[in-house]
C-alpha positions in Angstrom: 0.0 0.0 0.0 2.8 2.4 0.9 4.6 1.5 -2.3 1.5 2.2 -4.3 1.1 5.6 -2.6 4.7 6.5 -3.3 4.2 5.5 -7.0 1.1 7.7 -7.2 3.0 10.7 -5.8 5.9 10.0 -8.1 3.6 9.8 -11.1 1.9 13.1 -10.1 5.2 14.8 -9.8 6.2 13.6 -13.3 2.9 14.7 -14.7 3.4 18.2 -13.2 6.9 18.4 -14.6 5.7 17.3 -18.0 3.0 19.9 -18.0 5.5 22.6 -17.0 7.8 21.6 -19.8 5.0 21.7 -22.3 4.2 25.2 -21.2 7.8 26.2 -21.7 8.0 24.6 -25.2 4.7 26.2 -26.2 6.1 29.6 -25.3 9.6 29.2 -26.7 8.4 27.5 -29.9 4.8 28.7 -30.6 2.6 26.1 -32.5 2.6 26.3 -36.2 -0.1 28.7 -37.4 -1.1 27.5 -40.8 -2.8 30.5 -42.3 -5.5 28.9 -44.5 -6.8 32.3 -45.5 -5.3 35.2 -47.4 -4.5 38.5 -45.5 -7.6 40.7 -45.2 -6.0 43.1 -47.7 -6.1 40.4 -50.3 -9.7 39.3 -49.8 -11.5 40.9 -52.8 -14.9 42.3 -51.9 -17.7 42.8 -54.4 -17.8 46.2 -56.2 -18.9 48.9 -53.8 -18.0 46.9 -50.7 -15.0 46.5 -48.4 -13.7 43.5 -46.5 -13.9 43.8 -42.7 -13.4 41.6 -39.6 -16.4 40.7 -37.4 -15.4 43.2 -34.7 -15.0 46.0 -37.3 -18.4 45.1 -38.7 -20.0 45.4 -35.3 -18.3 48.7 -34.4 -19.3 50.3 -37.8 -22.9 49.1 -37.3 -23.0 50.5 -33.7 -21.7 54.0 -34.7 -25.1 55.7 -34.2 -25.1 54.3 -30.6 -21.5 55.2 -29.9 -21.7 58.7 -31.2 -24.0 59.6 -28.3 -21.9 60.7 -25.3 -21.8 57.9 -22.7 -22.2 59.0 -19.0 -20.0 56.2 -17.7 -18.5 52.8 -18.6 -21.8 51.0 -17.6 -23.7 53.2 -20.1 -21.2 52.3 -22.8 -21.5 48.6 -22.0 -25.3 48.8 -22.2 -25.0 50.3 -25.7 -22.6 47.7 -26.9 -25.0 45.0 -25.6 -27.9 46.7 -27.3 -26.0 46.9 -30.6 -25.3 43.2 -30.4 -29.0 42.5 -29.7 -30.1 44.8 -32.5 -27.7 43.0 -34.9 -29.1 39.5 -33.9 -32.6 40.8 -34.3 -31.8 42.1 -37.8 -30.3 38.8 -39.0 -33.0 36.6 -37.3 -35.9 35.4 -39.5 -39.4 36.5 -38.6 -40.7 33.1 -39.6 -38.7 31.6 -36.7 -41.1 33.1 -34.2 -39.3 31.8 -31.1 -35.9 33.3 -32.0 -37.3 36.5 -33.4 -39.5 37.1 -30.4 -36.5 36.5 -28.0 -34.3 39.1 -29.7 -37.2 41.6 -30.1 -37.9 41.4 -26.4 -34.2 41.9 -25.6 -34.0 44.8 -28.0 -37.0 46.6 -26.6 -35.7 46.2 -23.0 -32.2 47.5 -24.2 -33.6 50.5 -26.1 -35.6 51.6 -23.1 -32.7 51.1 -20.7 -29.9 52.6 -22.8 -31.8 55.3 -24.8 -35.0 55.8 -22.8 -37.2 55.3 -25.8 -40.6 53.8 -25.7 -43.7 53.1 -27.9 -43.5 54.7 -31.4 -40.0 56.2 -30.9 -38.8 52.8 -29.8 -40.4 51.0 -32.8 -39.0 53.7 -35.2 -35.4 53.3 -33.8 -35.5 49.5 -34.0 -36.7 49.7 -37.6 -33.9 52.2 -38.5 -31.2 50.0 -37.0 -32.6 46.9 -38.7 -32.5 48.7 -42.0 -29.0 49.8 -41.3 -27.8 46.3 -40.8 -29.5 45.1 -44.0 -28.0 48.1 -45.9 -24.4 47.8 -44.7 -24.3 44.0 -44.7 -26.8 42.6 -47.2 -27.1 38.8 -46.7 -26.8 38.0 -50.4 -23.4 39.7 -50.6 -21.7 38.0 -47.7 -19.0 35.4 -48.1 -19.5 31.8 -47.0 -20.6 31.3 -43.3 -17.2 29.8 -42.5 -15.4 33.0 -43.5 -13.7 35.1 -40.8 -14.6 38.3 -42.8 -17.7 40.2 -43.9 -18.4 42.5 -46.8 -19.5 46.0 -45.8 -21.0 48.5 -48.1 -18.8 51.5 -48.8 -20.9 54.6 -48.0 -18.1 57.0 -49.0 -14.8 56.8 -50.9 -11.6 58.3 -49.5 -8.7 59.9 -51.3 -5.6 58.9 -49.3 -2.5 60.9 -50.2 1.0 59.9 -49.0 2.0 60.8 -45.5 3.7 64.2 -45.3 7.2 63.3 -44.2 7.8 67.0 -43.4 5.8 66.6 -40.3 8.6 64.5 -38.7 10.8 67.2 -37.3 12.7 67.6 -34.1 14.0 70.7 -32.4 16.7 68.6 -30.5 19.3 66.7 -32.7 21.3 65.3 -29.8 20.8 61.7 -28.4 18.5 61.6 -25.4 20.2 59.1 -23.1 18.0 56.7 -21.1 16.9 57.6 -17.6 15.9 55.2 -14.9 12.4 54.8 -16.2 13.7 54.0 -19.7 16.2 51.5 -18.4 13.5 49.7 -16.4 11.4 49.4 -19.5 14.2 48.2 -21.7 15.1 45.7 -19.0 11.5 44.4 -19.2 11.7 44.1 -23.0 15.0 42.2 -22.7 13.5 39.9 -20.0 10.6 39.3 -22.4 13.0 38.3 -25.1 14.8 35.9 -22.7 11.4 34.3 -21.9 11.0 33.7 -25.6 14.4 32.2 -26.0 14.4 30.0 -22.9 10.7 29.2 -22.4 8.7 30.2 -19.3 5.4 29.8 -17.6 2.9 31.6 -19.8 1.1 33.5 -17.0 4.3 35.2 -15.9 5.2 35.9 -19.6 1.8 37.4 -20.4 1.9 39.6 -17.3 5.3 40.9 -18.4 4.2 41.4 -22.0 1.1 43.4 -20.9 3.4 45.6 -18.8 5.8 46.2 -21.7 2.9 47.2 -24.0 1.2 49.5 -21.5 4.4 51.3 -20.5 5.6 51.7 -24.1 3.2 54.7 -24.5 4.8 56.6 -21.5 8.4 56.1 -22.4 7.9 56.7 -26.1 5.8 59.9 -25.5 8.5 61.2 -23.1 11.2 60.7 -25.7 9.2 62.5 -28.4 8.6 65.4 -26.1 12.3 65.5 -25.0 13.4 65.6 -28.7 11.1 68.6 -29.3 8.9 66.6 -31.7 7.0 69.3 -33.6 3.9 67.2 -34.5 1.3 66.0 -32.0 2.8 63.0 -30.1 -0.7 61.7 -29.4 -1.1 60.7 -33.0 1.9 58.4 -32.7 2.4 57.0 -29.2 -0.3 54.3 -29.3 1.0 52.6 -32.4 3.9 50.7 -30.8 1.5 49.2 -28.2 -0.5 47.3 -30.9 2.8 46.4 -32.7 4.1 44.9 -29.4 0.9 42.9 -29.0 1.4 41.4 -32.5 5.0 40.5 -31.8 4.7 39.1 -28.3 1.1 37.9 -27.8 0.2 36.6 -31.2 1.1 33.1 -32.4 3.9 32.9 -34.9 5.5 30.0 -36.7 8.8 30.9 -35.0 10.1 33.0 -32.1 9.9 36.7 -32.8 11.6 39.5 -30.9 11.3 43.2 -31.1 14.9 43.5 -32.3 14.7 40.6 -34.8 11.4 40.7 -36.7 11.6 38.6 -39.9 10.4 40.7 -42.9 7.4 38.4 -43.6 6.0 39.2 -40.2 6.4 42.9 -40.8 4.5 42.5 -44.0 1.8 40.4 -42.2 1.4 43.1 -39.6 0.5 45.7 -42.2 -1.3 43.5 -44.7 -3.5 41.7 -42.2 -3.2 42.2 -38.4 -3.4 46.0 -38.4 -6.3 46.2 -40.8 -8.2 43.5 -38.9 -7.6 44.7 -35.3 -7.6 48.5 -35.6 -10.9 50.4 -36.0 -10.1 53.9 -37.2 -10.7 56.4 -40.0 -8.7 55.4 -43.1 -6.3 58.4 -43.0 -5.3 57.4 -39.4 -3.6 54.3 -40.7 -1.0 56.6 -42.4 0.6 57.3 -39.0 1.6 53.7 -38.4 4.8 53.3 -40.6 6.3 56.7 -39.5 5.3 55.9 -35.9 7.2 52.6 -35.9 10.2 54.2 -37.7 10.3 56.8 -34.8 9.9 53.9 -32.3 12.9 52.1 -33.7 14.9 55.3 -33.5 13.8 55.6 -29.9 15.0 52.0 -29.3 18.4 52.8 -30.7 18.9 55.9 -28.6 17.8 54.0 -25.5 20.4 51.2 -26.1 18.1 48.3 -27.0 19.2 48.3 -30.7 22.5 49.0 -32.4 22.6 51.7 -35.1 22.9 49.0 -37.8 19.9 47.1 -36.4 17.8 50.3 -36.3 18.8 51.2 -39.8 17.7 47.8 -41.0 14.2 48.3 -39.6 14.0 51.9 -40.9 14.8 50.7 -44.5 12.2 47.9 -44.2 9.5 50.2 -42.8 10.3 52.9 -45.5 9.7 50.3 -48.2 6.6 49.0 -46.5 5.1 52.5 -46.1 4.8 52.7 -49.9 3.3 49.3 -50.1 0.9 50.0 -47.2 -0.2 53.3 -48.9 -1.1 51.3 -52.1 -3.2 48.9 -50.0 -5.1 51.7 -48.3 -5.7 53.5 -51.6 -7.1 50.3 -53.2 -9.1 49.4 -50.1 -10.8 52.8 -49.5 -11.1 54.3 -53.0 
């Protein structure tokens, strides 16, 4: 009996160790991500439509709700919940009485709670939002149900000129050496890189990655201000955060570090990830290549990258900027 108990304990210990090693391997060598679909920029939509992700479709549909100033986060959440219910009502079939009635009841409750509309005003609003869903996303124009994308009607076309490089000007030419805050952040990035190389428990890794992403805005904005950046830093400081998410918290076929991003992944970021994940006005996408070029200059000045490493990324991003502009012009014309 004692022997059996010892064997059980030994097996449990082995099982825990095996699970720990599996977590390490999963982090150090992410599972192969066989992309069975083309990038969103290469999914051709019917004439007069644009390819969008499901989240982009919902946010565009919900614009009339989101344009009303929210009093607090609860109010905002109620509106998003209402938008989801309105969408489900719009795509449900009246002949399916049970499902249709379920969503209609939820919508009426939501419209009253979120917008304080009743009776005729309530009915009119529901009819308008149902018509909006049918207009923007007509069922007969949508791709197969298994598709990750939707086709949304273009209501306006956008002329997208190249980004004005003259906006990137500094009043301070000298290098801004890292202070204690910069050094702590760089140390976190290097620790994150080491986790990738050596493997680690995913929870600890994710906590560190989130910290690096969040603090990137502060240190990058401080550098732009110290350099006397003449454009509005707010237009640029949030871009590296999403880029870091792509690098460190998105499954790749091989380990990827901020200082060694293979060119295909840079291309994937602009051709697919950015266009799927970011919800913004078309012209706002123009800030991304120059923002990341500034970010790599910042990483060089703070000692994370050598001058040669930084130059490599600047050349790649300069070439990608032209390619990305062509994608935007084709997508939103």
